Structures are given as structure tokens and as C-alpha cells.
N, C-alpha and C positions, 0 to 999 in steps of 0.2 A: 834144362828140363834132361829124362835119361835119349841115349844114340842106338837106333837097332844097328846091329853089325851089316856087314858088306854083303852077308848070304844073304838078309831076310829081309835085306833094302838093293837089293839090285843084283834076286833068280839069274837073270838072264846071261846077265853078264860076265863071260868069264873072267875073273882076275890075277894078275903076271904073278907066278910065284914069289916074286922078289917083297912084293907086298905082302904076304903075310909071314914075313919074319918076322924073326924079334927084335933083330936090330929096327925094320922098318917102325915099326909100331914102338919101337921106344922113342924112334928120332919123332915122333908122330909124323911123318911121313902119308901122304895120300896113297888109299890102293887105286892101281893102277888097271885098266883092260891091256889082256896077251895082247894087241894089235901094235900096244909101244914096245913090245917086249925089242924091237931093232930099233926105234925110232918113228919119227913117222911125219907127215906135212901137216897133217890137222888134227890139233889137240883141242880140247876142254875143260874146263874142272868144273863140276859141276856139284853148287851145291842148290838140291831142289829145295831144300825146308833154310835159307838162312837169308835172311832180307840185312844188306849193311848202308847204315845208315851216316852218311858221314862215317867209316871206318868202323865203324860200334857191329857189330854181332849184333842181328835180334834174329832171334828160331819162331819160325813158324808151325810148327808143326811142330806133336810131342805123341809119342818119342820122333826126334827129330832123323833124317838119314842120313851118313855121312860123306863125306866130300871126297869124291873120283873123279881122277886122271879118265877120259875117254876119248878117240875117233871123233870121227862125222859118223860113221854105220853108227857106233856104237853110242853116243848122245840123243843121234835121231829115232832110235828103240828105245832109249828111256821116254828121252821128254814130247813126242809125237801122242803114243796113247795117253797120255796127261793129258797134252791141248787140248784134246780131239773131244776130252772130258771134261775136261773144265766148264763150270756155266760161269765164269769171268764176260764180262764186255770187258774186249779189249782193244789199246788204237795199238797198231803194230808198227814199229820202225823197220825199215830195211836199214841195214845197218852201213858202214862205208868200211867194206872188204879190205879195201887194202890198208887202214886205217882202225878198224878195231881194238880194244883187246878186253870187252867188259858187252855180255848183250845180255838183261836183266830186268825183271817186269819190276812194277812200283806202284803198292798200290793203292787207290787214289786217293785214300787218309793220311799218304805218307808220300804226298808230291811237296809240304810243304818244309817237312822232315828231311828227305832230301834232296835238298838244297835247289829245289827245282826256279826258276824263278816267279815271279806271283805272275805276271801277263799268260808266261809259257801255262804255271800248270791251269786256267783261268782256260786256256782255250783246249787243252788235253778235255780237261775236265765239262767242256760247252761238248764236242763230237761224244764225249765217254754220254752224258745226257739225250744228244737229240741222231746215235745210233739207232736206226733202222731199216730195215727193209726187209728184199730176200738177196740169199748166197748167191752171188753169182755164178757160180756151180753145179750149186742142186735147187735152188729155189723155193730151199727152206729158209724161215726166220733167221736173219742173219745177228750176230750174236758179237765178230770181231768188225775192226776195222785196219786196210794195209796199206801202208801209205811209202809209197814211192819212195829211192835218192829224189827222180827226176822230181816226183811234187817237189820231195821236202828234206835238204841233204845236210842241215845242220835241225838241233831243237832253237837258236837264235831267228826263227827264222820266223816269227810268229804269227804272221799275218798270212804266210804260206798254209800253216797247219791249222787256221783256223778254217779258209776256204779250201783249199785241196779236194777234193772228188774223193780220191783212195779207191780200194773194194772192198765189196761187200761182202763176208764171207761165212758161212755157220763155223761153232767150232772145230769140225769135222776139216772143214777143208782150210779153216784158215791155218789152223795146226802142220799143213799139208803143205802151205803155201810160207809158211816160217821156215821151216824145215828146208823146203825146196832152196832161197836163200839165203843161208849158215853152208846146204850144200855148194853153191855157186863160187861160193868163194876158193880157190887153190891150194892158198895157205892160208891156217890163223895160226894160234895159241893164247886163245881166250883163259882169263884169269878167274873170270866165272862170267855161272851161267847158270841161272834158280828158273824155280816154275812158279806160274798164278800163284795168288790168296786172292782173297774178299770176292768180292760181288760185283768187283771192277777195277781198270788199272791199265801201263802201258807198256810195253816193250823198248824200252832206253839201249842205247849204245852209246860207251863212249872210249 
């Protein structure tokens, strides 16, 4: 599959000059936003169109957007509009801000291939199938179920996944909730964040 260049993929992001040098391209270093020039307490590697299944990369869009390292503000600027425009049904689990290193979307069709235990996959699928109601912020039809860490602190808690009420949101307010939760993490170094694909799935963390 082909890949877009950085300027085509991320027109609103100012890329650090060092990222554009020949040496960086030869070494295949990811582009970095300008805010990482002097180090930063919050950074994430955004691979919007790449899914990793047991360590193997699969591209979910052609042409795919390249890897980019960004600060929180730049990530939110890229991710929130995309989430808000996404028609997928989403169950999103609030990450543990003190220990997570990845926060990524798994399409329902990839739950098994990604290694989710059958009972966990079944619990999330049930929530997706029964996702209905109104957005708690605006009253529009809900397509997101946000599950806080207070309700489910680990994907091992199958019963809690099944019964936790969570909070219902439309795509716009679900996107805002997810980005707000990431922004409440004081320090982060995330190795992998992607964007949704397919008709339904879940944002999980490790």
C-alpha cells in the first residue's frame, strides 16, 4: 500500500525541522511535531491507519498516513475531529494514566486475532450490539459507550464489562470525552495510538 507524505497527511501540524532532514529519512525516524523540539512531558506516536495484531502491522487505509510523534495538543487536534466524524459504534475504556503505554482501537472483527480472551470479546460485543439511547450531553442518538476506570479498571473484569452502566455519547461528545481523559494524564509516552475503522469496535489500553 502507498503512504501519504507528512504534509499531505497532517497539514495542520508543524513538523520539527530535524524530522525533514535526509538523515532522519534514511534512519526512518518518525516525524515529530515542533513542540517536541526541546522535550515534552506528554507525547504519543500516532499511526492512524495502522493496526497491530500480535506485533504484525496491517494497514487499514490506502494510501495510509505515516507515523508521527506528537504532543497532547497536536494529538487532540488530529484525533478529535476524526473521532467526531466516525460513524462507528465504539466502546471506549478509560486508560490507567499512571501505567498505560498504548491506547488503540480494535475493530470487532479483530478481537480474536488481537488476542482478547473469548469471554472478554463476547462481553464487549454484547455492549456494542446493545448500544442504544441518547447522548448524555446533547440528546442525539448515542454511538459511544464510555466506561470509566472506576467501573472497569482492567479488561480481565469480564462481569464488570457486561454490567457497568458507562456513559452514552454521540460521536462528537464521545470524541471530546476520550481526548479530555487523555489530557488529564499529566505525563505520558505512548508508543501507539490509532484511529477507528470498520463499523464497530473498542478503544483499549495496555
